[in-house]
C-alpha positions as CSV (number, residue, x, y, z in Angstrom):
1,M,-20.4,23.4,-9.6
2,N,-17.6,23.9,-12.1
3,H,-14.9,22.6,-9.8
4,P,-12.3,20.2,-11.3
5,V,-13.4,17.6,-8.7
6,Q,-17.0,17.8,-9.6
7,I,-16.2,17.6,-13.3
8,S,-14.1,14.4,-12.7
9,L,-16.9,12.9,-10.6
10,D,-19.4,13.6,-13.3
11,R,-17.2,12.0,-16.0
12,I,-16.7,8.9,-13.9
13,G,-20.5,8.7,-13.3
14,V,-20.6,9.2,-9.5
15,R,-24.1,9.5,-8.3
16,Q,-25.3,12.4,-6.1
17,P,-25.9,12.7,-3.2
18,L,-22.9,10.8,-2.1
19,S,-23.4,7.5,-0.1
20,A,-20.8,5.9,2.2
21,V,-21.9,2.3,1.7
22,A,-22.1,0.3,-1.5
23,V,-23.2,-3.4,-1.6
24,G,-22.3,-4.3,-5.2
25,D,-24.3,-2.1,-7.5
26,Q,-26.5,-0.6,-4.7
27,W,-25.7,2.6,-2.8
28,L,-26.9,2.9,0.8
29,P,-26.7,5.8,3.2
30,G,-24.4,5.5,6.2
31,H,-25.8,5.3,9.6
32,G,-22.8,6.9,11.4
33,R,-21.8,10.4,12.1
34,E,-21.5,13.0,9.4
35,L,-18.1,13.4,7.7
36,S,-16.8,16.7,6.2
37,S,-13.6,16.1,4.3
38,C,-11.2,18.9,3.3
39,S,-8.6,19.1,0.6
40,P,-5.0,19.4,1.8
41,I,-4.3,21.7,-1.1
42,D,-6.2,24.7,0.2
43,G,-8.5,23.4,3.0
44,S,-11.6,23.6,0.9
45,D,-14.6,21.4,1.5
46,M,-14.5,18.2,-0.6
47,A,-17.4,16.1,0.5
48,T,-20.1,15.8,3.2
49,L,-21.7,12.4,3.9
50,A,-22.9,10.2,6.7
51,L,-20.3,7.5,7.5
52,A,-21.0,3.8,7.6
53,S,-21.7,2.5,11.1
54,A,-20.3,-0.7,12.6
55,A,-23.8,-2.1,12.7
56,Q,-23.9,-2.1,8.9
57,V,-20.8,-4.4,8.6
58,D,-22.9,-7.6,9.0
59,K,-25.2,-6.6,6.1
60,V,-22.3,-6.1,3.8
61,T,-20.5,-9.3,4.8
62,V,-23.6,-11.4,4.3
63,A,-24.0,-10.0,0.8
64,A,-20.3,-10.7,0.1
65,T,-20.6,-14.2,1.3
66,A,-23.6,-14.9,-0.9
67,A,-21.6,-13.4,-3.9
68,F,-18.7,-15.7,-3.1
69,E,-20.8,-18.8,-3.4
70,A,-21.4,-17.9,-7.1
71,W,-18.2,-16.1,-7.9
72,R,-16.0,-19.0,-6.9
73,L,-17.7,-21.2,-9.6
74,V,-17.0,-18.7,-12.4
75,P,-14.0,-20.0,-14.3
76,A,-10.8,-18.0,-13.4
77,P,-10.2,-16.8,-16.9
78,A,-13.7,-15.3,-17.0
79,R,-13.0,-13.6,-13.7
80,G,-9.9,-12.3,-15.3
81,E,-11.9,-10.9,-18.2
82,F,-13.9,-8.9,-15.7
83,V,-10.7,-7.4,-14.3
84,R,-9.5,-6.7,-17.9
85,Q,-12.7,-4.7,-18.6
86,Y,-12.2,-2.8,-15.3
87,G,-8.7,-1.9,-16.4
88,T,-10.0,-0.6,-19.6
89,L,-12.3,1.8,-17.8
90,L,-9.4,2.9,-15.6
91,R,-7.5,3.8,-18.7
92,A,-10.4,5.9,-20.0
93,H,-10.7,7.8,-16.7
94,Q,-7.0,7.9,-15.6
95,A,-6.9,11.7,-15.6
96,D,-10.2,12.0,-13.8
97,L,-9.2,9.6,-11.0
98,A,-5.7,11.3,-10.7
99,M,-7.5,14.7,-10.3
100,L,-9.4,13.3,-7.3
101,I,-6.2,11.8,-5.8
102,S,-4.4,15.2,-6.1
103,W,-7.3,17.1,-4.4
104,E,-7.8,14.5,-1.6
105,V,-4.2,13.6,-0.9
106,G,-2.2,16.5,-2.2
107,K,-0.1,14.4,-4.6
108,I,1.5,16.2,-7.6
109,T,-0.2,15.4,-10.9
110,Q,2.6,13.1,-12.1
111,E,2.4,11.0,-8.9
112,A,-1.4,10.9,-9.0
113,V,-1.3,9.7,-12.6
114,G,1.3,7.2,-11.6
115,E,-0.8,5.8,-8.9
116,V,-3.7,5.1,-11.3
117,Q,-1.1,3.5,-13.6
118,E,-0.3,1.1,-10.8
119,M,-4.0,0.1,-10.8
120,I,-4.0,-0.5,-14.5
121,D,-0.8,-2.5,-14.3
122,I,-2.1,-4.7,-11.5
123,C,-5.2,-5.4,-13.6
124,D,-3.0,-6.5,-16.5
125,F,-1.0,-8.7,-14.1
126,A,-4.1,-10.2,-12.7
127,V,-5.6,-11.0,-16.1
128,G,-2.5,-13.1,-16.9
129,L,-2.6,-14.6,-13.5
130,S,-6.1,-15.8,-14.0
131,R,-4.7,-18.6,-16.3
132,Q,-1.8,-19.4,-14.0
133,L,-3.3,-20.4,-10.7
134,Y,-1.1,-23.4,-10.7
135,G,-1.0,-26.3,-8.3
136,R,1.7,-29.0,-8.2
137,T,1.7,-32.7,-9.0
138,M,4.0,-34.7,-6.7
139,A,5.3,-38.3,-6.9
140,S,3.4,-40.6,-4.7
141,E,5.2,-43.4,-2.8
142,R,2.2,-45.7,-3.5
143,P,1.8,-47.3,-6.9
144,G,-1.3,-46.4,-8.8
145,H,-1.8,-43.1,-6.9
146,R,-1.6,-39.5,-8.0
147,L,-0.6,-36.8,-5.4
148,A,-1.5,-33.2,-6.3
149,E,-2.4,-29.9,-4.8
150,Q,-5.2,-27.5,-5.9
151,W,-5.8,-23.9,-5.1
152,H,-9.4,-22.8,-4.4
153,P,-11.0,-19.4,-3.7
154,L,-10.7,-18.5,0.0
155,G,-13.7,-16.3,0.6
156,P,-14.6,-12.6,1.1
157,V,-11.6,-10.4,1.8
158,G,-11.6,-7.3,4.0
159,V,-9.4,-4.5,2.8
160,I,-8.5,-1.6,5.1
161,S,-6.4,1.1,3.2
162,A,-4.6,4.3,4.2
163,F,-4.9,7.8,2.8
164,N,-1.4,8.0,1.1
165,F,-2.2,5.5,-1.6
166,P,-6.0,5.8,-1.6
167,V,-6.6,3.6,-4.7
168,A,-3.5,1.6,-5.6
169,V,-3.3,-0.5,-2.5
170,W,-7.0,-1.4,-2.8
171,A,-6.4,-2.4,-6.4
172,W,-3.5,-4.5,-5.5
173,N,-5.8,-6.5,-3.3
174,A,-9.0,-6.3,-5.3
175,A,-7.6,-7.3,-8.7
176,I,-5.8,-10.4,-7.4
177,A,-8.6,-11.4,-5.0
178,W,-11.2,-11.2,-7.9
179,V,-9.3,-13.5,-10.2
180,C,-8.7,-15.8,-7.3
181,G,-12.5,-15.9,-6.8
182,D,-12.9,-13.7,-3.7
183,P,-15.2,-10.7,-3.2
184,I,-13.9,-7.6,-1.5
185,V,-15.2,-5.5,1.4
186,W,-13.3,-2.2,1.4
187,K,-12.9,0.3,4.2
188,P,-10.8,3.2,2.8
189,S,-9.4,6.1,4.9
190,E,-12.0,8.7,5.9
191,K,-9.6,11.3,4.4
192,T,-10.2,10.0,0.9
193,P,-13.9,9.2,0.4
194,L,-14.2,10.5,-3.2
195,T,-11.5,8.3,-4.7
196,A,-13.1,5.3,-3.1
197,I,-16.6,6.2,-4.3
198,A,-15.2,6.8,-7.8
199,C,-13.5,3.3,-7.9
200,Q,-16.7,1.6,-6.8
201,T,-18.6,3.5,-9.4
202,L,-16.3,2.2,-12.1
203,V,-16.7,-1.3,-10.8
204,Q,-20.4,-0.9,-11.0
205,R,-20.1,0.3,-14.6
206,T,-17.9,-2.7,-15.5
207,M,-20.3,-5.3,-14.0
208,A,-23.4,-3.7,-15.6
209,N,-23.2,-5.8,-18.7
210,R,-21.9,-9.0,-17.0
211,A,-24.7,-11.3,-16.0
212,D,-22.1,-13.8,-14.7
213,V,-20.7,-11.3,-12.1
214,P,-22.5,-11.3,-8.8
215,P,-22.6,-7.5,-7.9
216,A,-21.5,-8.0,-4.3
217,I,-18.0,-9.1,-5.3
218,S,-17.1,-5.4,-4.7
219,N,-18.4,-3.6,-1.6
220,L,-17.5,-0.3,0.1
221,M,-17.8,1.0,3.6
222,I,-16.5,4.5,4.3
223,G,-16.4,4.6,8.1
224,A,-14.4,5.4,11.2
225,A,-12.1,3.1,13.1
226,E,-14.9,1.0,14.6
227,V,-15.9,-0.1,11.1
228,G,-12.4,-1.5,10.6
229,E,-12.6,-3.1,14.0
230,H,-15.8,-4.9,13.1
231,L,-14.4,-6.0,9.7
232,A,-11.4,-7.5,11.5
233,A,-13.7,-9.3,13.9
234,A,-16.1,-10.6,11.2
235,P,-15.9,-14.4,10.9
236,A,-17.2,-14.1,7.3
237,L,-13.9,-12.6,6.2
238,P,-11.2,-15.3,6.3
239,L,-8.6,-12.7,5.2
240,V,-8.2,-9.1,6.3
241,S,-5.6,-7.0,4.5
242,A,-4.7,-3.8,6.4
243,T,-2.4,-1.0,5.5
244,G,-1.5,1.7,8.0
245,S,0.3,2.4,11.3
246,V,2.0,-0.3,13.4
247,A,-0.5,0.3,16.2
248,M,-3.4,-0.2,13.8
249,G,-1.8,-3.4,12.4
250,R,-1.3,-4.8,15.9
251,A,-4.9,-4.3,16.7
252,V,-6.1,-5.9,13.5
253,A,-3.7,-8.9,13.8
254,K,-4.8,-9.5,17.4
255,T,-8.5,-9.4,16.5
256,V,-8.2,-11.6,13.4
257,A,-5.9,-14.1,15.2
258,T,-8.5,-14.5,18.0
259,R,-10.9,-16.0,15.5
260,L,-8.0,-17.9,13.7
261,G,-8.3,-15.8,10.5
262,R,-5.6,-14.6,8.3
263,S,-4.2,-11.1,8.3
264,L,-2.1,-9.5,5.6
265,L,-0.3,-6.4,7.1
266,E,1.5,-3.5,5.4
267,L,2.6,-1.2,8.2
268,G,5.4,1.2,9.0
269,G,8.6,1.5,6.9
270,N,11.3,3.7,8.5
271,N,13.4,2.9,5.4
272,G,17.2,3.3,5.1
273,M,19.7,3.8,2.4
274,I,23.5,3.2,2.6
275,V,25.7,5.3,0.3
276,A,29.2,3.7,-0.1
277,P,32.4,5.6,-1.1
278,S,32.2,4.0,-4.6
279,A,28.6,5.1,-5.2
280,D,27.7,7.1,-8.3
281,L,26.7,10.2,-6.5
282,E,24.6,11.6,-9.4
283,L,22.4,8.6,-9.2
284,A,22.4,8.6,-5.5
285,V,21.4,12.2,-5.1
286,R,18.4,11.8,-7.5
287,A,17.3,8.7,-5.6
288,I,17.7,10.3,-2.2
289,V,15.7,13.4,-3.0
290,F,12.8,11.6,-4.7
291,S,12.7,8.9,-2.0
292,A,12.8,11.4,0.8
293,V,10.4,14.2,-0.4
294,G,8.1,12.5,-2.9
295,T,4.5,12.7,-1.8
296,C,5.9,15.1,0.9
297,G,7.5,12.2,2.7
298,Q,4.1,10.4,3.1
299,R,4.9,7.1,1.5
300,C,5.4,3.9,3.4
301,T,8.6,3.5,1.3
302,S,9.8,7.0,1.8
303,L,13.5,7.3,2.7
304,R,13.9,8.2,6.4
305,R,17.5,7.3,7.2
306,L,20.5,8.1,5.1
307,I,23.6,6.1,6.2
308,V,26.7,7.7,4.5
309,H,30.3,6.8,4.6
310,E,32.2,9.4,6.5
311,S,34.6,10.1,3.6
312,I,31.7,11.5,1.4
313,A,29.2,12.6,4.0
314,D,30.0,16.4,4.0
315,A,29.9,16.6,0.2
316,L,26.7,14.6,-0.1
317,R,25.0,16.6,2.7
318,D,25.9,19.9,1.0
319,R,24.5,18.7,-2.4
320,I,21.2,17.6,-0.8
321,L,20.8,20.9,1.0
322,K,21.4,22.9,-2.2
323,I,18.6,20.9,-3.9
324,Y,16.3,21.2,-0.9
325,A,16.8,25.0,-0.9
326,R,15.3,25.2,-4.5
327,L,12.7,22.5,-4.4
328,P,9.4,23.7,-6.0
329,I,7.0,23.3,-3.1
330,G,3.4,24.3,-3.5
331,N,0.1,23.6,-5.3
332,P,0.4,20.0,-6.5
333,L,-1.6,20.8,-9.6
334,G,0.8,23.6,-10.6
335,E,3.2,23.0,-13.4
336,G,6.7,22.3,-12.1
337,T,5.7,21.5,-8.5
338,L,7.6,18.6,-7.1
339,V,6.4,18.6,-3.5
340,G,2.8,19.2,-2.4
341,P,1.3,19.6,1.1
342,L,1.1,17.3,4.1
343,V,-2.3,15.7,4.5
344,D,-3.4,17.9,7.5
345,T,-2.3,20.1,10.4
346,K,-1.9,17.1,12.7
347,A,0.8,15.8,10.3
348,A,2.6,19.2,10.4
349,Q,2.6,19.2,14.2
350,T,3.9,15.6,14.3
351,M,6.7,16.7,12.0
352,A,7.5,19.7,14.2
353,D,7.5,17.6,17.3
354,A,9.9,15.0,15.8
355,L,12.3,17.7,14.7
356,A,12.3,19.2,18.2
357,V,13.0,15.8,19.7
358,A,15.8,15.2,17.2
359,K,17.4,18.5,18.2
360,K,17.2,17.6,21.9
361,Q,18.9,14.3,21.1
362,G,21.9,16.0,19.5
363,G,20.7,16.3,16.0
364,R,21.6,19.2,13.7
365,V,18.5,20.3,11.9
366,Y,18.5,21.9,8.5
367,G,15.1,23.1,7.1
368,G,11.7,22.1,8.4
369,G,8.9,24.4,9.5
370,R,5.8,25.7,7.8
371,L,5.9,27.4,4.4
372,M,3.3,30.2,4.3
373,E,4.3,32.3,1.2
374,G,3.8,31.3,-2.4
375,V,1.5,28.4,-1.5
376,P,-2.3,28.2,-1.4
377,A,-3.8,29.5,1.8
378,G,-5.4,26.8,3.9
379,G,-3.0,24.1,2.8
380,V,-0.3,22.5,5.0
381,Y,3.0,23.1,3.3
382,V,6.4,22.5,4.9
383,R,10.0,22.8,4.1
384,C,11.8,19.5,3.8
385,A,14.2,18.7,6.6
386,L,17.7,17.1,6.8
387,V,19.0,16.1,10.3
388,E,22.6,15.1,11.0
389,I,22.4,12.8,14.0
390,D,24.2,10.1,15.9
391,R,23.3,6.4,15.2
392,D,22.1,5.9,18.8
393,A,19.5,8.7,18.9
394,P,16.1,7.1,20.0
395,I,14.2,9.2,17.4
396,L,15.7,6.9,14.7
397,Q,13.6,4.1,16.0
398,Q,10.3,5.7,15.1
399,E,8.8,6.7,11.7
400,T,7.4,10.2,11.2
401,F,5.2,10.5,8.1
402,A,6.8,13.7,6.8
403,P,9.8,14.9,4.8
404,I,12.4,14.3,7.5
405,L,15.7,12.7,6.4
406,Y,18.1,11.6,9.2
407,M,21.7,11.4,8.1
408,I,24.1,9.0,9.9
409,R,27.8,8.5,9.2
410,Y,29.5,5.1,9.1
411,Q,33.1,3.8,8.7
412,C,32.7,0.3,7.3
413,L,29.9,-1.6,5.5
414,E,29.5,-4.0,8.4
415,E,28.7,-1.1,10.6
416,A,26.4,0.5,8.0
417,I,24.3,-2.7,7.8
418,E,24.2,-3.0,11.5
419,I,22.9,0.6,11.7
420,H,20.4,-0.1,9.0
421,N,19.0,-3.2,10.6
422,S,18.8,-1.6,14.1
423,V,15.2,-0.3,13.8
424,P,12.0,-2.4,14.5
425,Q,10.6,-1.8,11.0
426,G,11.7,-3.6,7.8
427,L,10.0,-2.5,4.6
428,A,12.4,-1.0,2.0
429,S,16.1,-0.6,1.8
430,A,18.8,0.5,-0.6
431,L,22.5,0.5,-1.1
432,F,24.4,2.7,-3.6
433,T,27.8,1.2,-4.6
434,S,29.9,0.2,-7.6
435,E,31.4,-2.8,-5.7
436,L,29.9,-6.2,-6.6
437,R,30.9,-7.7,-3.3
438,E,29.2,-4.9,-1.3
439,A,26.0,-5.3,-3.4
440,E,25.9,-9.0,-3.0
441,W,26.6,-8.7,0.8
442,F,23.7,-6.3,1.1
443,C,21.3,-8.6,-0.7
444,S,22.5,-11.7,1.2
445,A,21.1,-13.3,4.4
446,A,23.7,-11.2,6.3
447,G,22.6,-8.0,4.7
448,S,19.4,-6.0,4.7
449,D,16.6,-7.5,6.9
450,C,13.9,-5.8,4.8
451,G,11.3,-7.2,2.5
452,I,12.5,-4.9,-0.4
453,V,16.3,-4.8,-0.9
454,N,17.5,-2.5,-3.7
455,V,20.9,-1.7,-5.2
456,N,21.6,1.5,-7.0
457,I,17.9,2.5,-6.9
458,G,16.0,4.3,-4.2
459,T,13.6,2.9,-1.6
460,S,10.5,4.6,-2.9
461,G,8.4,3.0,-5.7
462,A,8.0,-0.6,-6.6
463,E,6.9,-2.6,-9.7
464,I,3.7,-4.7,-9.4
465,G,5.5,-7.8,-10.7
466,G,7.3,-8.3,-7.4
467,A,5.7,-9.1,-4.1
468,F,5.4,-5.9,-2.0
469,G,5.8,-6.0,1.8
470,G,8.2,-6.1,4.7
471,E,9.4,-7.8,7.8
472,K,9.4,-7.2,11.6
473,E,7.0,-4.5,12.6
474,T,6.1,-3.8,8.9
475,G,3.9,-6.9,9.3
476,G,5.3,-9.6,7.1
477,G,2.5,-9.3,4.5
478,R,3.0,-9.5,0.7
479,E,0.7,-7.9,-1.9
480,S,0.7,-7.5,-5.7
481,G,3.0,-9.7,-7.7
482,S,5.1,-12.9,-7.6
483,D,3.2,-15.6,-5.6
484,A,1.3,-13.1,-3.4
485,W,-1.9,-14.5,-4.9
486,K,-1.6,-17.6,-2.7
487,Q,-2.7,-15.6,0.3
488,Y,-6.1,-15.1,-1.3
489,M,-6.7,-18.8,-1.8
490,R,-6.8,-22.0,0.1
491,R,-4.7,-25.1,-0.7
492,A,-6.1,-28.6,-1.0
493,T,-3.8,-31.6,-1.2
494,N,-5.4,-34.4,-3.2
495,T,-4.6,-38.2,-3.3
496,I,-6.3,-40.1,-6.1
497,N,-6.1,-43.9,-6.0
498,Y,-6.7,-45.5,-9.4
499,S,-4.9,-48.8,-8.6
500,G,-7.8,-51.1,-7.4
501,Q,-5.7,-51.7,-4.3
502,L,-5.5,-49.9,-0.9
503,P,-1.8,-49.6,0.0
504,L,-1.3,-47.4,3.1
505,A,1.4,-44.7,3.4
506,Q,4.7,-45.5,5.0
507,G,4.2,-49.2,4.2
508,I,1.8,-49.7,7.1
509,Q,0.1,-53.1,7.3
510,F,-3.4,-53.1,8.8
511,E,-4.9,-56.5,8.0
């Protein structure tokens, strides 16, 4: 088969026939139903394999637990060296992995390459972090005593990822968890089996010459929802990191909490941007369009709500509509294409339903609808939509994973912030302004209630150096940079008495 996908798989070293389960360096057939995945580009068949079953979860978690007992004792810098070597392989196969992402997700080539670059960047970050897993030394109130804290590996980590970032989110978790001393058990979306198999293959190649690396630090289970449910319920996984819908996150959190485990949740966004009268409209328009239509509106950080001062609303609306009218929509592998397809027909129907509801709630809809000409047959291509709507419309409370941008007008910044914060989600936010006081207000405790708060930059896209995540129904989790690594470790507070006496704390006398 001389298909670009097969060529990329061969270069990466993916073994045929495909298997849905990997326990370290061993591939195992799934015991679940058969999966046939199709490309959103043209509907062509991508892969056929038997999915993992829920009954196979125990086998994988037992192996991960055994690997943890050895991996936690490997010095953290040596664990970092393993991650560095994996990053080197990612660099060598960046184009191949990006090709798989485009075919499985529908991302344009630049975005797919950018996603792999995020993997490379988090590997670099994790390598440095492996020498900086710092604890603190505190002053003891007792003479001749030292009071300190240490951070130790936590245990195997379950990772449940979504289709829209099929490899980056896993890498954010895996690279940090590995340097912290934790194995990974990964359940990717069933929509993206090939990218997951490719990533696991590159891990296997990395560990092939590392006798100090227990193979089961990296495990893969491509399965349906019941596999994720069993991962969430597995006592062997002290932490479960889950990315997806709010409904899925609630279910995971409830199951993990029942066994008193930890959950790290990255859920819905429904992100907003405020455009003030003093905004640089050239910058704002560029940020609005990319944030709203990049990845065909299928990012958790995609811009959903545009809150514009009434004095500039008409002019800004007209500029956006002119750009929307000439957006290059089509085959994501084509030169010049900026917007690829939705992931499937269900997503297109959800978009159509949301626009119909918005119209019933008084919204004025521009664009939307299926695009059938000039695009590959079998793909799900849509026109990007802009909807002028009142701030109280109920549709604004829900997130639709599609290129729909709701535009709301405001009169003063206090009102704009109130509108912005009035939804149950809280991931990414942005304000465009040239006024220092407005910018500081938006970033203050009285401003945006989101986990990501930007000024003069869009909502979509984040650097790995900062912790990524949101508040409210977004889940409260943090991945990637800053001190997010602490979620993958356990803290121990140490008191060391070197005095030869036994003074008690708080001056207690117990003679």
